[in-house]
C-alpha positions as CSV (number, residue, x, y, z in Angstrom):
1,M,61.8,10.9,-109.2
2,S,60.1,8.8,-106.5
3,D,61.7,10.5,-103.6
4,A,62.4,13.9,-105.1
5,Y,59.3,15.4,-103.4
6,I,60.3,14.0,-100.0
7,R,63.8,15.4,-100.2
8,Q,62.6,18.8,-101.3
9,L,60.1,18.9,-98.4
10,E,62.8,17.9,-96.0
11,S,65.1,20.6,-97.4
12,L,62.3,23.2,-97.0
13,K,61.8,22.1,-93.4
14,Q,65.5,22.4,-92.7
15,V,65.6,25.9,-94.3
16,L,62.7,27.1,-92.2
17,L,63.9,25.5,-88.9
18,A,67.4,27.0,-89.4
19,S,65.7,30.4,-89.8
20,G,63.6,29.9,-86.6
21,L,60.4,29.8,-88.6
22,G,59.1,26.6,-87.1
23,E,57.3,23.5,-88.3
24,I,55.0,23.3,-91.4
25,V,52.0,21.3,-92.3
26,E,52.6,18.8,-95.1
27,P,50.4,19.4,-98.2
28,D,47.5,17.0,-98.8
29,E,47.7,14.2,-101.3
30,S,46.0,16.1,-104.2
31,A,48.5,18.9,-103.8
32,I,51.4,16.5,-103.8
33,K,50.1,14.8,-106.9
34,R,49.8,18.1,-108.8
35,H,53.3,19.0,-107.7
36,K,54.7,15.8,-109.0
37,E,53.0,16.2,-112.3
38,L,54.3,19.7,-112.6
39,Y,57.8,18.7,-111.6
40,A,57.9,16.0,-114.3
41,I,56.8,18.6,-116.9
42,I,59.6,21.0,-115.8
43,I,62.2,18.2,-115.9
44,D,61.0,17.2,-119.4
45,R,61.2,20.9,-120.6
46,I,64.7,21.1,-119.3
47,Q,65.7,18.0,-121.1
48,Q,64.0,19.2,-124.3
49,G,65.7,22.5,-124.0
50,G,69.2,21.1,-124.1
51,G,69.7,20.8,-120.4
52,Q,68.4,24.1,-119.1
53,I,65.5,26.7,-119.3
54,S,65.4,30.3,-118.3
55,F,64.4,31.2,-114.8
56,A,61.4,33.1,-116.2
57,D,60.2,29.9,-118.0
58,Y,60.6,28.0,-114.8
59,M,58.8,30.6,-112.7
60,H,56.0,30.8,-115.2
61,A,55.5,27.0,-115.1
62,A,55.7,27.0,-111.3
63,L,53.0,29.7,-111.0
64,Y,50.8,29.4,-114.0
65,E,51.1,25.9,-115.7
66,P,47.4,25.2,-116.5
67,G,45.8,23.2,-113.7
68,L,49.1,22.7,-111.9
69,G,50.8,26.0,-111.2
70,Y,50.6,27.7,-107.9
71,Y,48.1,30.4,-108.9
72,V,45.9,28.3,-111.1
73,S,45.5,25.2,-109.0
74,G,43.1,24.6,-106.1
75,L,45.6,25.5,-103.4
76,R,44.4,27.9,-100.8
77,K,46.8,30.9,-101.1
78,F,45.2,33.9,-99.4
79,G,44.4,34.6,-95.8
80,E,45.5,33.1,-92.5
81,G,45.0,29.5,-93.8
82,G,47.1,30.1,-97.0
83,D,50.6,31.3,-97.6
84,F,50.2,35.1,-97.4
85,V,47.8,37.9,-96.5
86,T,47.1,40.9,-98.7
87,A,46.0,44.4,-97.7
88,P,42.3,44.0,-98.6
89,E,42.1,41.0,-96.3
90,I,43.7,42.9,-93.4
91,S,41.2,45.7,-93.3
92,P,38.1,47.1,-95.2
93,L,39.8,50.5,-94.7
94,F,42.1,49.6,-97.5
95,A,39.3,49.2,-100.0
96,Q,37.5,52.3,-98.6
97,C,40.6,54.4,-99.2
98,L,40.8,53.1,-102.8
99,G,37.1,54.0,-103.0
100,N,37.8,57.7,-102.2
101,Q,40.4,57.7,-105.1
102,V,37.8,56.0,-107.3
103,Q,35.3,58.7,-106.4
104,Q,37.6,61.5,-107.6
105,V,38.0,59.7,-111.0
106,Y,34.3,59.0,-111.1
107,R,33.6,62.8,-110.8
108,I,36.2,63.6,-113.5
109,L,34.6,61.1,-115.9
110,E,31.1,62.3,-115.0
111,K,32.1,65.9,-116.1
112,Q,33.2,64.4,-119.4
113,G,29.9,62.5,-119.9
114,T,31.7,59.1,-119.5
115,A,30.6,56.2,-117.3
116,L,33.1,54.6,-114.9
117,T,34.5,51.1,-115.4
118,I,36.8,49.3,-113.0
119,L,39.2,46.6,-114.1
120,E,40.9,44.5,-111.4
121,F,43.8,42.3,-112.2
122,G,44.2,39.1,-110.1
123,P,41.2,39.6,-107.8
124,G,42.3,36.9,-105.3
125,T,39.4,35.9,-103.1
126,G,37.2,38.8,-104.3
127,I,37.3,40.6,-101.0
128,L,38.6,43.8,-102.5
129,A,35.9,43.9,-105.1
130,A,33.2,43.1,-102.5
131,T,34.4,45.7,-100.0
132,L,35.0,48.4,-102.7
133,L,31.6,47.9,-104.3
134,E,29.9,48.2,-100.9
135,Y,31.7,51.4,-100.1
136,L,31.1,52.9,-103.6
137,Q,27.4,52.2,-103.2
138,Q,27.5,54.2,-99.9
139,I,29.2,57.2,-101.6
140,N,27.0,57.0,-104.7
141,C,29.5,56.2,-107.4
142,L,29.1,52.6,-108.3
143,P,30.8,51.7,-111.6
144,E,28.8,50.8,-114.6
145,K,31.0,47.7,-115.0
146,Y,33.5,45.9,-112.7
147,Y,35.8,43.7,-114.8
148,M,37.7,40.9,-112.9
149,L,40.6,39.5,-114.9
150,E,41.2,36.0,-113.6
151,V,43.0,33.0,-115.0
152,S,42.2,30.6,-112.3
153,P,38.8,28.8,-112.5
154,T,39.1,27.9,-108.8
155,L,39.7,31.5,-107.7
156,M,36.9,32.7,-110.1
157,Q,34.4,30.5,-108.2
158,R,35.7,31.7,-104.9
159,Q,35.3,35.4,-106.1
160,K,31.7,34.7,-107.2
161,Q,30.9,33.1,-103.8
162,T,32.4,36.1,-102.0
163,L,30.3,38.6,-104.0
164,M,27.2,36.5,-103.5
165,E,27.7,36.4,-99.8
166,S,28.4,40.2,-99.7
167,N,25.6,41.4,-102.0
168,P,24.1,39.5,-104.9
169,E,22.7,42.7,-106.4
170,W,26.2,43.7,-107.5
171,L,26.7,40.6,-109.7
172,H,25.0,42.2,-112.7
173,R,27.8,44.8,-112.7
174,V,30.6,42.3,-112.5
175,Q,32.0,40.5,-115.5
176,W,34.8,37.9,-115.3
177,L,37.4,38.1,-118.1
178,Q,40.4,36.1,-119.2
179,A,41.7,38.7,-121.6
180,L,41.6,42.5,-121.7
181,P,38.5,44.3,-123.0
182,K,38.9,46.2,-126.3
183,S,38.5,49.6,-124.6
184,F,37.3,51.2,-121.5
185,S,37.4,54.4,-119.4
186,G,37.9,54.3,-115.6
187,I,40.3,52.7,-113.2
188,V,42.7,49.7,-113.3
189,I,43.6,48.2,-110.0
190,A,46.5,45.8,-109.8
191,N,47.2,44.9,-106.1
192,E,50.2,42.6,-105.7
193,V,50.2,41.6,-109.4
194,L,53.5,42.8,-110.7
195,D,55.5,40.9,-108.1
196,A,54.1,37.6,-109.5
197,M,55.2,38.2,-113.0
198,P,58.1,35.9,-114.2
199,V,61.5,37.5,-114.0
200,E,64.9,36.7,-115.6
201,V,67.9,36.3,-113.3
202,F,71.3,37.6,-114.2
203,Q,74.6,37.6,-112.3
204,F,78.0,39.2,-112.6
205,T,81.3,37.3,-112.7
206,A,84.9,38.4,-113.0
207,N,84.6,37.9,-116.8
208,A,81.2,39.0,-117.9
209,P,77.5,39.1,-116.9
210,E,75.6,35.9,-117.3
211,Q,72.0,34.7,-117.4
212,A,71.2,32.4,-114.5
213,C,69.0,29.4,-115.7
214,I,67.5,26.2,-114.2
215,G,68.9,22.8,-115.1
216,I,69.2,19.3,-113.6
217,D,71.7,18.6,-110.9
218,S,74.6,16.6,-112.4
219,E,75.0,14.5,-109.3
220,D,71.3,14.0,-108.6
221,P,69.1,13.7,-111.7
222,D,65.9,14.1,-109.6
223,Q,66.8,17.6,-108.4
224,L,66.9,21.0,-110.0
225,S,69.9,23.3,-109.9
226,W,71.1,26.7,-111.0
227,C,73.3,27.0,-114.1
228,T,74.3,29.8,-116.4
229,Q,74.5,30.8,-120.1
230,A,75.6,33.9,-122.0
231,L,73.3,36.9,-122.0
232,T,71.4,37.3,-125.3
233,G,68.5,39.3,-126.8
234,D,66.4,41.7,-124.7
235,L,68.0,40.5,-121.4
236,A,71.5,41.4,-122.7
237,K,70.3,44.9,-123.7
238,R,68.5,45.5,-120.4
239,V,71.5,44.3,-118.3
240,A,73.8,46.5,-120.4
241,M,71.5,49.5,-119.8
242,L,71.4,48.7,-116.0
243,G,75.2,48.5,-116.0
244,D,75.4,52.0,-117.4
245,Q,73.0,53.3,-114.7
246,C,74.0,51.2,-111.7
247,G,77.4,50.0,-112.7
248,P,79.2,50.4,-109.4
249,S,76.8,48.0,-107.8
250,F,77.5,45.2,-110.2
251,V,80.6,43.6,-108.6
252,D,81.7,40.0,-109.0
253,G,79.0,37.7,-107.5
254,Y,76.2,40.3,-107.7
255,R,72.9,38.7,-108.7
256,S,69.5,40.3,-109.4
257,E,66.4,40.1,-111.6
258,V,64.8,41.8,-114.6
259,N,61.1,41.7,-115.5
260,L,60.9,41.7,-119.3
261,W,57.0,41.3,-119.1
262,I,56.5,44.9,-117.8
263,D,56.8,46.8,-121.1
264,P,54.3,44.7,-123.1
265,W,51.9,44.5,-120.1
266,I,51.8,48.3,-119.6
267,K,51.5,48.8,-123.4
268,S,48.5,46.4,-123.5
269,I,46.7,48.5,-120.8
270,A,47.7,51.8,-122.4
271,D,46.2,50.6,-125.8
272,I,42.8,50.0,-124.3
273,I,42.3,52.8,-121.8
274,D,40.7,55.9,-123.2
275,T,40.6,58.0,-120.0
276,G,41.4,56.9,-116.5
277,L,43.9,55.9,-113.9
278,V,46.0,52.8,-113.3
279,M,46.8,52.0,-109.7
280,L,49.7,49.6,-109.2
281,I,50.2,48.6,-105.6
282,D,53.1,46.3,-104.7
283,Y,56.4,45.9,-102.9
284,G,59.3,47.4,-104.7
285,Y,61.8,50.2,-105.1
286,P,62.9,52.9,-107.5
287,R,65.7,51.5,-109.8
288,R,68.7,52.8,-107.9
289,E,67.4,51.3,-104.6
290,Y,66.5,48.0,-106.4
291,Y,70.0,47.5,-107.7
292,H,71.7,48.8,-104.6
293,A,75.3,47.7,-104.0
294,E,74.2,46.0,-100.8
295,R,71.4,44.0,-102.4
296,T,73.8,41.4,-103.8
297,S,71.4,38.5,-103.9
298,G,68.5,40.2,-105.6
299,T,64.9,40.2,-104.3
300,L,63.5,36.7,-105.1
301,M,61.4,35.4,-102.3
302,C,59.1,32.4,-101.7
303,Y,56.2,32.0,-99.4
304,F,54.9,28.8,-97.9
305,Q,52.4,28.8,-95.1
306,H,53.3,32.4,-94.1
307,R,57.0,31.5,-93.9
308,A,59.4,33.4,-96.2
309,H,62.6,31.9,-97.7
310,D,64.7,32.4,-100.8
311,N,65.0,28.9,-102.4
312,A,62.8,29.1,-105.5
313,L,63.7,25.6,-106.6
314,L,61.9,23.8,-103.8
315,L,58.4,22.3,-104.3
316,P,57.4,24.2,-107.5
317,G,53.6,24.6,-107.7
318,L,53.3,24.4,-103.9
319,Q,54.9,27.7,-102.9
320,D,54.6,31.3,-104.1
321,I,57.6,32.8,-105.9
322,T,57.9,36.6,-106.1
323,A,60.3,39.4,-106.9
324,Y,60.2,43.0,-105.9
325,V,59.1,45.5,-108.5
326,D,61.5,47.9,-110.3
327,F,59.1,50.9,-110.3
328,T,61.4,52.9,-112.5
329,A,61.0,50.3,-115.2
330,V,57.2,50.5,-114.9
331,A,57.2,54.3,-115.1
332,L,59.5,54.3,-118.2
333,A,57.2,51.7,-119.9
334,A,54.2,53.9,-119.1
335,V,55.8,57.0,-120.6
336,A,56.9,55.0,-123.7
337,A,53.2,54.0,-124.1
338,D,52.0,57.6,-123.9
339,M,50.8,57.5,-120.3
340,T,51.5,60.0,-117.6
341,V,53.0,59.2,-114.2
342,A,50.4,60.6,-111.8
343,G,52.3,59.9,-108.6
344,F,54.5,57.5,-106.7
345,V,54.2,57.2,-102.9
346,P,54.6,54.6,-100.1
347,Q,51.3,52.9,-99.3
348,A,51.0,54.7,-96.0
349,Q,51.0,58.1,-97.7
350,F,48.6,56.9,-100.3
351,L,46.1,55.8,-97.8
352,L,46.4,59.0,-95.8
353,G,45.9,61.0,-98.9
354,C,42.8,59.1,-99.6
355,G,41.3,59.9,-96.2
356,L,42.4,57.0,-93.9
357,D,42.4,59.2,-90.8
358,R,38.8,60.4,-91.5
359,L,37.6,56.9,-92.3
360,L,39.2,55.6,-89.1
361,S,37.7,58.4,-87.0
362,K,34.2,57.6,-88.2
363,Q,34.5,53.9,-87.3
364,M,36.2,54.5,-83.9
365,Q,32.8,55.0,-82.2
366,Q,32.5,51.2,-81.8
367,D,33.2,49.1,-78.7
368,P,36.7,48.9,-77.3
369,V,37.4,45.5,-78.8
370,A,36.5,46.7,-82.3
371,Q,38.5,49.8,-81.8
372,A,41.6,47.8,-80.8
373,A,41.2,45.6,-83.9
374,L,40.9,48.6,-86.2
375,S,44.0,50.1,-84.7
376,Q,46.0,47.0,-85.3
377,Q,44.7,46.9,-88.9
378,V,45.9,50.4,-89.5
379,K,49.3,49.6,-88.1
380,R,49.7,46.7,-90.4
381,L,48.7,48.8,-93.4
382,T,50.8,51.9,-92.5
383,M,53.7,51.2,-90.2
384,P,57.2,51.3,-91.8
385,G,58.0,47.8,-90.4
386,E,54.8,46.4,-91.9
387,M,53.3,47.4,-95.3
388,G,53.5,51.2,-95.0
389,E,56.9,51.8,-96.5
390,R,57.6,48.4,-98.1
391,F,54.6,48.7,-100.4
392,K,54.4,51.5,-102.9
393,V,51.6,52.9,-105.1
394,L,52.3,54.0,-108.6
395,G,49.7,55.9,-110.5
396,L,49.6,56.1,-114.3
397,S,47.0,58.2,-116.0
398,K,45.6,59.0,-119.4
399,Q,43.6,62.2,-120.2
400,I,43.4,63.2,-116.5
401,D,44.9,66.5,-115.6
402,E,43.7,67.0,-112.0
403,P,46.1,66.3,-109.1
404,L,45.0,63.0,-107.5
405,I,44.3,62.8,-103.8
406,G,46.2,59.5,-103.3
407,F,49.5,61.2,-104.3
408,S,48.9,64.5,-102.5
409,I,51.2,63.6,-99.6
410,A,55.0,63.2,-100.0
411,D,54.9,62.3,-103.7
412,Q,58.2,60.6,-104.6
413,T,58.0,60.6,-108.3
414,H,61.4,62.3,-108.4
415,K,63.0,59.2,-107.0
416,L,62.0,57.2,-110.1
């Protein structure tokens, strides 16, 4: 495996150059070392697994293998110096809009005599928590507790540093978790979490649907390759159900993904939340758009230094691997877990429903340079060609009957 890394890096460079995405900076020695260790583990698991492993197992190792996976290693992932930028890093207006939705739930709980708790999955750099807490302090509805569920020790330290630099007085309200609390009432925030869950890949042939797996290249034992096996278990049941609903799309050669983690994940949240709202913010589609006839190659995407491509087998541990979200699957899982779908809207409509225009107007009294920067931030968050339509917000509620402001404009729940 001595030159496997070099050949994969060259393959990635060729893919990006062919797409006009330009040159990349080679990872440092510590990152390369972690990648090689992870790659050896993946090769060994394939050999121990009879020559192949499921794509979900591969994706889980590439992203979450302790100390080596993309999300749990020391790689810088977020921001301009990483591989991608999330909405909270683009503008504080994003967190402030969320804050207005939090305020509404805060008032509902207050009437019930219940204190507000916030639980954030995958807090990234901590910038969302810091900005949100700052805004909630301004509007007098700070939560009693702010739980941050984080599996990466490196990111946990970065989050603590972000909060210390923002306002150390909030730290007594913040508690880092590696597992869900036993119960709570309040708000769950999961911004770009679902897209990072491992997915299974299936494909249709002239004979029958198959599961796409990861094996070792028969002509090059140092390289990974795609292979197939018969569908079994929950994946077979899910693909059969999808065939009944979206059958005309599934022609010979059609390939897509299924997230089998959604149902147990949603149920785990439903089991602990007494009263509150779950806000899931991610890129995705309702089911019939997800499995559209023209989307023949699925939605798998990889991100390396802000460059997107679709070869998930290159440099595991050094690049992000994601799949779009089937929001219909999420909604069905919530209903099965006795939660209510509170609303489903594109991100732009959610932010407008939460008062983006008013927040922007208040801050446009600044100098012309600051005004121009704010305008650009709003465009990135709301324009259809940016995040405005591609990202959706799905609200799931429990014991909340009031219409929620974030879903007051152009609710698209009927599309689910």
